[in-house]
BASE-481714 format. One record per residue: residue number from 1; x, y, z negated of N, C-alpha, C in turn. Coordinates in nm, 3 decimals, padded with zeros to 5 digits, always signed. Each point is the difference from the previous one (the first is absolute). Layout:
(kolnu NUM,(X,Y,Z),(X,Y,Z),(X,Y,Z))
...
//
This chain:
(kolnu 1,(+12.686,+17.347,-12.305),(+00.019,-00.135,+00.024),(-00.087,-00.008,+00.114))
(kolnu 2,(+00.029,-00.034,+00.091),(-00.111,-00.056,+00.100),(+00.041,-00.153,+00.021))
(kolnu 3,(-00.132,-00.042,-00.013),(-00.003,-00.153,+00.036),(-00.008,-00.051,+00.130))
(kolnu 4,(+00.096,-00.078,+00.040),(+00.010,-00.034,+00.140),(-00.114,-00.021,+00.052))
(kolnu 5,(-00.057,-00.016,+00.093),(-00.141,-00.015,+00.070),(-00.012,-00.168,+00.022))
(kolnu 6,(-00.100,-00.031,-00.057),(-00.027,-00.158,-00.005),(-00.051,-00.018,+00.118))
(kolnu 7,(+00.038,-00.141,+00.064),(-00.043,-00.019,+00.143),(-00.100,-00.115,-00.073))
(kolnu 8,(-00.112,+00.073,+00.135),(-00.138,-00.116,-00.063),(+00.044,-00.125,+00.092))
(kolnu 9,(-00.036,-00.105,-00.069),(+00.010,-00.146,+00.075),(-00.159,+00.014,+00.066))
(kolnu 10,(+00.009,-00.064,+00.125),(-00.103,-00.030,+00.075),(-00.042,-00.147,-00.060))
(kolnu 11,(-00.109,-00.018,+00.014),(-00.074,-00.144,-00.002),(+00.055,-00.067,+00.114))
(kolnu 12,(+00.042,-00.157,-00.058),(+00.042,-00.071,+00.149),(-00.153,-00.068,+00.058))
(kolnu 13,(-00.010,+00.009,+00.096),(-00.123,-00.081,+00.045),(+00.039,-00.087,+00.073))
(kolnu 14,(+00.086,-00.093,-00.045),(+00.068,-00.167,+00.064),(-00.062,-00.062,-00.068))
(kolnu 15,(-00.052,-00.145,+00.022),(+00.001,-00.094,-00.033),(+00.097,-00.105,-00.001))
(kolnu 16,(+00.023,-00.071,-00.131),(+00.067,-00.086,+00.009),(-00.015,-00.126,+00.037))
(kolnu 17,(+00.048,-00.053,+00.102),(-00.031,-00.108,+00.045),(+00.034,-00.130,-00.039))
(kolnu 18,(+00.158,+00.015,-00.082),(+00.051,-00.144,-00.072),(-00.075,-00.087,-00.043))
(kolnu 19,(-00.076,+00.031,-00.088),(-00.043,-00.099,-00.090),(-00.126,-00.066,+00.089))
(kolnu 20,(-00.051,+00.079,+00.100),(-00.092,-00.107,+00.115),(+00.082,-00.075,+00.070))
(kolnu 21,(+00.099,+00.043,+00.032),(+00.090,-00.098,+00.087),(+00.039,-00.119,-00.078))
(kolnu 22,(+00.033,+00.001,-00.109),(+00.051,-00.123,-00.088),(-00.161,-00.082,-00.017))
(kolnu 23,(-00.082,+00.061,-00.019),(-00.139,-00.048,-00.046),(-00.039,-00.140,+00.141))
(kolnu 24,(+00.006,+00.109,+00.145),(+00.013,-00.066,+00.115),(+00.086,-00.121,-00.014))
(kolnu 25,(+00.133,+00.003,-00.003),(+00.080,-00.058,+00.000),(-00.026,-00.172,-00.072))
(kolnu 26,(-00.049,+00.042,-00.127),(-00.036,-00.109,-00.101),(-00.096,-00.077,+00.069))
(kolnu 27,(-00.104,+00.079,+00.058),(-00.122,-00.076,+00.052),(+00.032,-00.059,+00.117))
(kolnu 28,(+00.084,+00.010,+00.100),(+00.068,-00.024,+00.117),(+00.051,-00.139,-00.039))
(kolnu 29,(+00.097,-00.041,-00.075),(+00.058,-00.079,-00.117),(-00.103,-00.122,-00.031))
(kolnu 30,(-00.107,+00.059,-00.061),(-00.084,-00.084,-00.036),(-00.084,-00.092,+00.104))
(kolnu 31,(-00.052,+00.081,+00.103),(-00.047,-00.026,+00.093),(+00.059,-00.101,+00.099))
(kolnu 32,(+00.136,+00.040,+00.039),(+00.083,-00.114,+00.039),(+00.034,-00.128,-00.044))
(kolnu 33,(-00.009,-00.005,-00.137),(+00.045,-00.131,-00.067),(-00.133,-00.054,-00.015))
(kolnu 34,(-00.156,+00.065,-00.055),(-00.127,-00.094,+00.001),(-00.035,-00.038,+00.157))
(kolnu 35,(+00.013,+00.080,+00.104),(-00.049,-00.047,+00.141),(+00.017,-00.126,+00.015))
(kolnu 36,(+00.121,-00.093,+00.037),(+00.023,-00.091,-00.013),(-00.047,-00.129,-00.079))
(kolnu 37,(-00.055,+00.031,-00.121),(-00.062,-00.064,-00.108),(-00.146,-00.016,+00.041))
(kolnu 38,(-00.095,+00.099,+00.090),(-00.111,+00.028,+00.006),(-00.040,-00.091,+00.117))
(kolnu 39,(+00.102,-00.051,+00.097),(-00.058,-00.067,+00.140),(-00.132,-00.105,-00.045))
(kolnu 40,(-00.037,-00.029,+00.126),(-00.096,-00.095,-00.069),(-00.007,-00.068,+00.115))
(kolnu 41,(-00.056,-00.139,-00.021),(-00.008,-00.105,+00.109),(+00.048,-00.117,-00.065))
(kolnu 42,(-00.032,-00.122,+00.067),(+00.054,-00.115,+00.004),(+00.159,-00.025,+00.026))
(kolnu 43,(+00.062,-00.069,+00.002),(+00.150,-00.047,+00.066),(-00.060,-00.115,+00.093))
(kolnu 44,(-00.017,+00.004,+00.116),(-00.004,-00.063,+00.112),(+00.111,+00.003,+00.095))
(kolnu 45,(+00.024,-00.152,+00.040),(+00.114,+00.024,+00.123),(-00.086,-00.070,+00.137))
(kolnu 46,(-00.010,+00.170,+00.062),(-00.087,-00.022,+00.130),(+00.072,-00.066,+00.141))
(kolnu 47,(-00.068,-00.073,+00.069),(+00.040,-00.056,+00.097),(+00.016,+00.104,+00.094))
(kolnu 48,(+00.151,+00.012,+00.099),(+00.030,+00.109,+00.088),(-00.065,-00.075,+00.100))
(kolnu 49,(-00.060,+00.116,+00.060),(-00.092,+00.019,+00.151),(+00.000,+00.140,+00.042))
(kolnu 50,(-00.012,+00.067,+00.111),(-00.018,+00.086,+00.068),(-00.159,+00.032,-00.017))
(kolnu 51,(-00.050,+00.088,-00.047),(-00.155,+00.036,+00.002),(-00.046,+00.157,+00.010))
(kolnu 52,(-00.109,+00.011,+00.036),(-00.028,+00.156,+00.010),(-00.062,+00.013,-00.112))
(kolnu 53,(+00.033,+00.125,-00.109),(-00.031,+00.072,-00.116),(-00.156,+00.034,+00.011))
(kolnu 54,(-00.058,-00.010,-00.155),(-00.144,+00.054,+00.034),(+00.023,+00.160,+00.038))
(kolnu 55,(-00.100,+00.040,+00.042),(+00.001,+00.157,+00.044),(+00.020,+00.088,-00.129))
(kolnu 56,(+00.047,+00.118,+00.027),(+00.003,+00.077,-00.117),(-00.105,+00.070,-00.070))
(kolnu 57,(-00.094,+00.017,+00.071),(-00.150,+00.049,-00.038),(-00.105,-00.114,-00.021))
(kolnu 58,(+00.071,-00.121,-00.032),(-00.102,-00.095,-00.051),(-00.011,+00.039,-00.174))
(kolnu 59,(-00.140,-00.089,-00.037),(+00.006,-00.036,-00.153),(+00.091,-00.057,-00.051))
(kolnu 60,(+00.014,+00.051,-00.133),(+00.086,-00.061,-00.084),(+00.006,-00.160,+00.018))
(kolnu 61,(+00.078,-00.103,+00.030),(-00.074,-00.122,+00.010),(+00.027,-00.105,-00.147))
(kolnu 62,(-00.095,-00.079,+00.006),(+00.036,-00.092,-00.124),(+00.067,-00.129,+00.066))
(kolnu 63,(+00.121,-00.018,-00.077),(+00.114,-00.054,+00.004),(-00.011,-00.103,-00.119))
(kolnu 64,(-00.004,-00.123,+00.101),(-00.007,-00.142,-00.092),(+00.136,-00.085,+00.054))
(kolnu 65,(+00.058,+00.005,-00.133),(+00.113,-00.071,-00.010),(+00.011,-00.159,-00.040))
(kolnu 66,(+00.058,-00.082,+00.078),(+00.026,-00.127,-00.070),(+00.158,-00.047,-00.002))
(kolnu 67,(+00.029,-00.034,-00.136),(+00.147,-00.020,-00.052),(+00.013,-00.134,+00.059))
(kolnu 68,(+00.155,-00.044,-00.033),(+00.032,-00.119,+00.051),(-00.073,-00.095,-00.097))
(kolnu 69,(-00.004,+00.014,-00.116),(-00.080,-00.103,-00.118),(-00.146,-00.024,+00.015))
(kolnu 70,(-00.054,+00.087,+00.147),(-00.137,-00.013,+00.001),(-00.118,+00.098,-00.088))
(kolnu 71,(+00.077,+00.128,-00.058),(-00.096,+00.078,-00.096),(-00.025,+00.095,+00.122))
(kolnu 72,(-00.129,+00.046,-00.015),(-00.045,+00.105,+00.102),(-00.023,+00.167,-00.099))
(kolnu 73,(+00.030,+00.102,+00.057),(-00.006,+00.119,-00.051),(-00.072,+00.067,+00.111))
(kolnu 74,(-00.069,+00.102,-00.080),(-00.100,+00.088,+00.109),(+00.040,+00.160,-00.044))
(kolnu 75,(+00.050,+00.053,+00.070),(+00.010,+00.189,-00.007),(-00.078,+00.040,+00.096))
(kolnu 76,(-00.063,+00.091,-00.059),(-00.087,+00.095,+00.070),(+00.062,+00.136,-00.009))
(kolnu 77,(+00.016,+00.066,+00.115),(+00.079,+00.113,+00.015),(+00.102,+00.019,-00.083))
(kolnu 78,(+00.016,+00.093,-00.121),(+00.103,+00.053,-00.076),(-00.011,-00.074,-00.109))
(kolnu 79,(-00.128,-00.097,-00.039),(+00.018,-00.045,-00.137),(+00.089,-00.100,-00.026))
(kolnu 80,(+00.000,-00.037,-00.139),(+00.089,-00.127,-00.021),(-00.067,-00.126,+00.057))
(kolnu 81,(+00.115,-00.081,+00.031),(-00.050,-00.133,+00.052),(-00.049,-00.079,-00.113))
(kolnu 82,(-00.108,-00.065,+00.056),(-00.070,-00.123,-00.109),(+00.012,-00.130,+00.040))
(kolnu 83,(+00.012,-00.096,-00.121),(+00.065,-00.122,+00.057),(-00.170,-00.095,-00.012))
(kolnu 84,(+00.016,-00.075,+00.087),(-00.132,-00.096,+00.017),(+00.088,-00.148,+00.000))
(kolnu 85,(-00.073,-00.101,-00.048),(+00.051,-00.136,+00.031),(-00.105,-00.103,+00.063))
(kolnu 86,(-00.120,+00.061,+00.026),(-00.119,-00.042,+00.048),(+00.012,+00.064,+00.160))
(kolnu 87,(-00.041,-00.027,+00.108),(-00.027,+00.066,+00.121),(-00.119,+00.059,+00.026))
(kolnu 88,(-00.111,-00.071,-00.076),(-00.138,+00.058,+00.030),(-00.033,+00.127,-00.077))
(kolnu 89,(+00.067,+00.012,-00.115),(-00.010,+00.108,-00.099),(+00.059,+00.094,+00.086))
(kolnu 90,(+00.114,-00.023,+00.030),(+00.064,+00.138,+00.089),(-00.042,+00.030,+00.140))
(kolnu 91,(-00.106,-00.092,+00.042),(-00.031,+00.031,+00.145),(-00.161,+00.097,-00.070))
(kolnu 92,(-00.038,-00.054,-00.129),(-00.109,+00.083,-00.025),(+00.008,+00.138,-00.030))
(kolnu 93,(+00.129,+00.024,-00.041),(+00.081,+00.161,-00.023),(-00.025,+00.040,+00.105))
(kolnu 94,(+00.075,-00.051,+00.101),(+00.015,+00.066,+00.122),(-00.134,+00.022,+00.055))
(kolnu 95,(-00.121,-00.090,-00.003),(-00.119,+00.047,+00.104),(-00.050,+00.103,-00.106))
(kolnu 96,(-00.013,+00.018,-00.119),(-00.053,+00.105,-00.083),(+00.069,+00.128,+00.044))
(kolnu 97,(+00.132,+00.003,+00.025),(+00.045,+00.138,+00.043),(-00.039,+00.018,+00.175))
(kolnu 98,(-00.005,-00.096,+00.065),(-00.060,+00.033,+00.125),(-00.102,+00.029,+00.005))
(kolnu 99,(-00.139,-00.032,-00.091),(-00.086,+00.025,+00.004),(-00.021,+00.161,-00.035))
(kolnu 100,(+00.111,+00.030,-00.129),(+00.030,+00.156,+00.017),(+00.011,+00.087,+00.124))
(kolnu 101,(+00.128,-00.064,+00.060),(+00.062,+00.066,+00.108),(+00.001,-00.095,+00.116))
(kolnu 102,(-00.053,-00.023,+00.100),(-00.036,-00.109,+00.105),(+00.115,+00.026,+00.080))
(kolnu 103,(+00.107,+00.122,-00.008),(+00.103,+00.038,+00.113),(+00.132,-00.054,-00.092))
(kolnu 104,(-00.014,-00.019,-00.128),(+00.142,-00.067,-00.069),(+00.061,-00.151,+00.077))
(kolnu 105,(+00.126,+00.040,+00.047),(+00.030,-00.107,+00.101),(+00.042,-00.105,-00.109))
(kolnu 106,(+00.010,-00.122,+00.007),(+00.062,-00.106,-00.049),(+00.139,-00.060,+00.020))
(kolnu 107,(+00.134,+00.014,-00.059),(+00.125,-00.047,+00.040),(+00.046,-00.111,-00.065))
(kolnu 108,(+00.022,-00.106,+00.060),(+00.079,-00.105,-00.101),(+00.176,-00.016,+00.023))
(kolnu 109,(+00.025,+00.017,-00.126),(+00.178,+00.033,-00.041),(+00.021,-00.160,-00.036))
(kolnu 110,(+00.018,-00.088,+00.128),(+00.048,-00.146,-00.068),(+00.138,-00.016,-00.018))
(kolnu 111,(+00.056,-00.052,-00.097),(+00.181,-00.066,-00.019),(-00.003,-00.081,+00.126))
(kolnu 112,(+00.126,+00.008,+00.082),(+00.048,-00.110,+00.075),(-00.025,-00.121,-00.056))
(kolnu 113,(+00.012,-00.045,-00.099),(+00.030,-00.140,-00.061),(-00.127,-00.013,-00.031))
(kolnu 114,(-00.134,+00.036,-00.016),(-00.111,-00.046,-00.028),(-00.088,-00.060,+00.109))
(kolnu 115,(-00.032,-00.136,-00.008),(-00.042,-00.056,+00.104),(-00.071,+00.023,+00.042))
(kolnu 116,(-00.034,-00.010,+00.160),(-00.068,+00.021,+00.057),(-00.161,+00.013,-00.010))
(kolnu 117,(-00.048,-00.117,-00.045),(-00.129,-00.069,-00.078),(-00.055,+00.134,-00.093))
(kolnu 118,(+00.106,+00.034,-00.097),(-00.060,+00.104,-00.095),(-00.058,+00.110,+00.095))
(kolnu 119,(+00.078,+00.060,+00.052),(-00.006,+00.129,+00.098),(-00.172,-00.007,+00.074))
(kolnu 120,(+00.004,-00.155,+00.058),(-00.138,-00.010,+00.086),(-00.123,+00.007,-00.097))
(kolnu 121,(+00.006,-00.056,-00.121),(-00.073,-00.044,-00.072),(-00.046,+00.154,-00.044))
(kolnu 122,(+00.107,+00.094,-00.061),(-00.029,+00.151,-00.027),(-00.115,+00.047,+00.108))
(kolnu 123,(+00.050,-00.001,+00.144),(-00.032,+00.050,+00.090),(-00.176,-00.028,-00.006))
(kolnu 124,(+00.006,-00.135,+00.030),(-00.123,-00.056,+00.002),(-00.102,+00.027,-00.101))
(kolnu 125,(+00.042,+00.035,-00.141),(-00.090,+00.038,-00.122),(-00.034,+00.142,+00.025))
(kolnu 126,(+00.128,+00.053,+00.015),(-00.054,+00.185,+00.048),(-00.092,-00.002,+00.117))
(kolnu 127,(+00.009,-00.064,+00.113),(-00.114,+00.013,+00.078),(-00.149,-00.029,-00.004))
(kolnu 128,(+00.029,-00.136,-00.120),(-00.144,-00.035,-00.049),(-00.042,+00.088,-00.089))
(kolnu 129,(+00.070,+00.144,-00.055),(-00.059,+00.083,-00.087),(-00.027,+00.129,+00.064))
(kolnu 130,(+00.030,-00.034,+00.108),(-00.061,+00.152,+00.094),(+00.101,+00.069,+00.129))
(kolnu 131,(+00.103,-00.037,-00.056),(+00.115,+00.071,+00.046),(+00.063,-00.057,+00.123))
(kolnu 132,(-00.068,+00.050,+00.139),(+00.015,-00.040,+00.138),(+00.112,+00.038,+00.061))
(kolnu 133,(+00.101,+00.076,-00.031),(+00.175,+00.023,+00.033),(+00.092,-00.014,-00.109))
(kolnu 134,(+00.078,-00.101,+00.014),(+00.111,-00.001,-00.090),(+00.105,+00.021,+00.041))
(kolnu 135,(+00.070,+00.079,-00.032),(+00.156,+00.046,+00.051),(+00.126,-00.085,-00.075))
(kolnu 136,(+00.068,-00.036,+00.077),(+00.156,-00.097,-00.100),(+00.115,+00.131,+00.030))
(kolnu 137,(+00.048,-00.015,-00.136),(+00.093,+00.083,+00.003),(+00.153,-00.033,-00.002))
(kolnu 138,(+00.098,+00.070,+00.102),(+00.099,-00.043,-00.015),(+00.150,+00.091,+00.008))
(kolnu 139,(+00.090,-00.034,-00.008),(+00.146,+00.085,+00.019),(+00.036,-00.011,+00.124))
(kolnu 140,(+00.074,+00.108,+00.017),(+00.041,-00.004,+00.205),(+00.131,-00.044,-00.046))
(kolnu 141,(-00.004,-00.087,+00.112),(+00.179,-00.078,+00.017),(+00.093,+00.101,-00.013))
(kolnu 142,(+00.102,-00.074,-00.063),(+00.147,+00.079,+00.001),(+00.032,+00.009,+00.098))
(kolnu 143,(+00.067,+00.115,+00.049),(+00.065,+00.059,+00.160),(+00.137,-00.066,-00.026))
(kolnu 144,(+00.041,-00.091,+00.113),(+00.142,-00.039,+00.025),(+00.098,+00.100,+00.064))
(kolnu 145,(+00.107,+00.003,-00.076),(+00.078,+00.131,+00.067),(+00.109,-00.069,+00.085))
//
């Protein structure tokens, strides 16, 4: 009785990527759900005006936002916006940042419903704190079809 010759199985040198694809899809869904929740900033209805944007190679700007109710917010780069009730306290923080990095541009995001006097007071206080150039942020006008 001769035994039938046994075939030797070769080891399979393939990687099963299905579990990796499953993990990647789960991570994609998690990031898609959490990304809108992470958006930072303050809700401000900017006035509509055509203006020239900051150059792309400029330093990250210090953005001072003024809401309808007159509350001030300061956002430095990608940091979270900090709330300030007093303009002089906000100006002191901006002045300290400008001492660290004098090339940091300062931009004001004023709500369209904010009284003009509030924005002018903010600009004057910032200039008194050593900020010699203050920009105003706007939204582009809607195009007519």
